[in-house]
N, C-alpha and C positions, 0 to 999 in steps of 0.2 A: 658406693664405696663408703666404708665405715669412717665416720668423723672427717669426711673430706668436704671440700668446698662444693657448693651446689653445681651440678652439671648443667650443660645447656639443654639436656634432654628432659629436665624437670618441667613440671607444669609451671606456667607463668605466674599463677597466683601465689602470694606470699603465705607462709604458714608459720604459726607461732612456734618458738623453740620449745625443746623438751622441758627446760627448767623455767618455772614460773615464779615470779615474785608475788607474795601475798599482799593483796590490797586490804584496806581497813574494812573489817566486817565480812570479807570474802572467804569462802572455803578454799582450802588448799587443794589444787587439782592434783598435784604430784607429791605424794607423801614419801616417795622413795629417794628423792634427791637425785644423785648422779645416776643416769640411766645408760651408761656406757655398756654395762653388762647385757642389757636387753638389745642394744645396738649390735653387739657382737653376735648374739643369738640370731638376730635378723640377717646378718651377713652369712651365717651358716645356712639358714633357710634359703637365702637367695641363690646359693650355689646349687641347691637341689631343684630349683624351678626349671632349669634347662631340661632335665629329664622328664618333667611333667608336660611342658608345652611344646617341645620339639616334635613329639609324635603327633600332637594335635595340629600344629602349624605346618608340618611336613617340611621343615627346613631348620637350619641352625639358628639358634637365638642367643642373645646376650641377656643376662639378668643381673640386677644389682639391687642393693638396699639403699633407699634414701634415708637421710637423717630423720629420726622419728620426732613426733610431737605429742603433746598432751592437750586434749580439747574436750569441752563438753559435747555431748552427743548432738545437741541441738545446733551448735556451731558447725559441727562436721556436716550435718545434713544440709544446712544452709549453704555451706561451701560447695557441695556437690550439685546443688540446684535440683531441678525437676526432671532431668534427663533420665532415660531408662537405665536402671541399675539393678544388678542382682545382689540381693542381701541374703547371705547364707549364714545362719547362726551355728556356732560350734559350742556344744555343752562342754565345759571344762571340768575334768574329773582327775584328781580331787581339787576343789576350789571352794570358794564361798558358795553357800546354797543358792542355786538358781543362776550362778554366774555364767555368762555366755560371751564367748569371743565372736567376732564377726568377720567373715570373708566377704569383701565387697569387690564386685567385678563390673566394669563398664559394660553397659548394654550393647553398644555397637560391637565391642570385642566379642561378646558372647554370640551375637548373631553371625559374625564373621567365622567363628569357630564352628558354628552349627552348619553353615554353608559348606565349609571344608569337610565336615564329617559326612555329609551326604554327597560328596563328590564334586562340589562346586569349586569355584575359584577363590572363595573367601570374601565374597562381596556382601555387604550389608545394605538394606534399603536406605535410600536417601532420607526418607521420612521415617524415623523410628516409631514403632508402635508404643502404646502406652503401657503394655504389659507383655510378658513373655508367653510364648506358646507352650503347651505341655512338653514338646520336644526340647525347647530351650531350657525349661525348668529341669528336665531330666539331665541335660548336659551340664548345667551348673552343679547339680547334685553329684554327678559323676566326678567332676573336677574337684569338688570339695572332698569326696571320699578319697581321691588320690592324694590330695594335699595333707591329709591327716598324718600319714606316715612320716613324710619329711618334717612336718611340724613337730611331731613327737620326738624325732631324732635330733632336731635342732635344740630342743629343750633338755635333752637327756643329760648333758654335762652339768646342768644346774639343778634340775628337779624332774621328777616323773609326772607329766601331765598328759592325759589322754584327751583328744578332741573328737567329739562325736557329732557329726553333721546333722542338722535338723532339716526343716522344710524351707525351701527357697521362697523368698518374697520379692515382689517387684516394687513394693512400697515400704519405706522404712517405718511408716505409721503402724504397720501390722506387727512390728517387732515388740517383744516384751522388754524394752529398754526405756528407762525414763529419760526425758530430754535433758535433765540436769546431771545425768551420770557422767563422771569423768572417764574418758577413754584414752588409752595410749595408742596412737595411730602409727603403725609401721607400714611404710609404703615401699613397693617393689616395682622397678621398671623392667619391662620385657620388650625387647626390640628384635625383630626378625628382618635380616637383610638390611636394605636401605629404607625400610618403612619407618614411620614415626613411632616412637615407643608408646605402649599402653601401660597402664598402672593397675596393679592389684594391691588392695589394702587389707591388712589384717589388723583388726581393732581388738585390744584387750581391755576389759573393764578394770579400772583401778581397784575396785572392791574385790574382784575375783583374784587379783594377784597379791592381796594383802597377806594371805596365809603363807606366801612364799617371799615375803619382804626381806627376811634375814638373808636368804640366798641371793636375792636380786641386788642387794646392796653390797654383797661380797664380791670377790674376784672370780671371773670365769675359770681361769686356770690357777688353781691354788695348789702349790706343791705340798704333797702329804708324804709322810714317811711310809715306806713300803712295810707291809706286815712281815715281821721276822720269819714266821713260819712259812709264809708264801715264798719269801726270798730263798729260804733254805731248801724248800721243795723244788723251786725252779733251778737252783744251782745243782742239786743232785740230779735232776732230769737232764740238764745240759751236759753234765760230766759223763753221763751214760750214753751220749750220742756216739755212734760208731763211724769211723772213717777208714776207707781203704788206704793202706800204706804200701808202696811199691818202690822197688829200686830198679833203675835202668842200668844193666851191666854193660851192654854194648849196643851200638846202633850202626852195624856195618852197612856200607854203601856198595852196591854191585850194579853192573850195567845190565840193561834189559836183555842183551844177548845171552848172559849167563842165566838169568831167571827163566827164560823160555826153554832152556835146554836142561834145566835141573831134573834129576831123577833120584829115586830112593838110593841112598848110600853116598851121594855126593856130600862134600864137606864145604861149609862156608867158614872161612877163617875169621876169627874175631880177636881183638886185643882188649884186655881189661886194664884200665889205668889204675893208678894208686887210689884215687878217690872216685866214687860213683855217686850220682845224684840220688837222693831219697825224696820221694814225692808223696804228698797227701792229696789224693784226688788229682787235680791239675796244678796244684801249687807245690813249690819247692820247699821242703822242710829243712834240708841241709845236705851234707855230703858224708860219706862213710867209706870204710874199707871192707872188702869181702873176706870172710873167713868162716870158721865153724864155731859152734857153741853147743856143748852137750850132744855132739854127734849130728847136729843139724847145720845146714848152711845158714849163715847169718851175716848181718852187716853191722859193724861197729861205727856209731856216729862219731865223726871227728869234728864237725862244726854244725851249728844251727843257724839258719838264715834269719835275718831280722825281718820284722813284719813288712817293712817297706821294700825289702829286697825279694821276698819270696811269698809267704802266705798272704793272701788278700783278705782273710777273715780269721 
């Protein structure tokens, strides 16, 4: 949940907050200041994760965005430890030259998904291997390819960034990322049924987001004046929408015995009141009196219904 208190489903280890104070002689990790904009984008992306992982897990899941943090890549690697992890780089286009985001998946979660993919129950070995099999590498690559579209859509309100997945690595040492590089860590919880949640991390390099610094420090939802030409064209199009208008002159009620015995030439008596309803679709426009105009039957409107009384739109 955006800007919410930490949930009980979070990992127990403490993480540094997004805003960092500068120490004497230390480089500033976060040059963007307030990162609420990126937190909102993470919340948009979290909503799309259900559609990604529910088909893989074969059950309904919950997904949410954790509060983000800014860390040096070396600190992030030390925090994860030496457990099996899937490191999938995303080339960011456009961004700084060579900038790569990272999708980080827990190794046990990948092996559980792989077992489900091949018809198993979703069990992972008690002792995790030191590296992924070719099948597990292919599965991580497939997940990464699926994630690129919701990632692009999440960033769309702010700026256009394409994410092109690269080669999956089991060791962070194989990545072309310097240990001192500052990374913005966005974490997403995924929980299926009553199982404990797993976490997927998307890491953005600070240097890769610098070309988008102006939009990152602005508001996500910035009200802009509509283009006058567009508004005029829209109004003209709306005004040309056609609606069926009808009037109900009478609604006689007859018994079933009369209906079953009707034959050509029979007469059903009706009575027309002073005012008849005038309808637009299924909504009441008003009332009118029946008469003629230029030799044609017509209805003269005597009253117009208020929006809350008749028309629903």
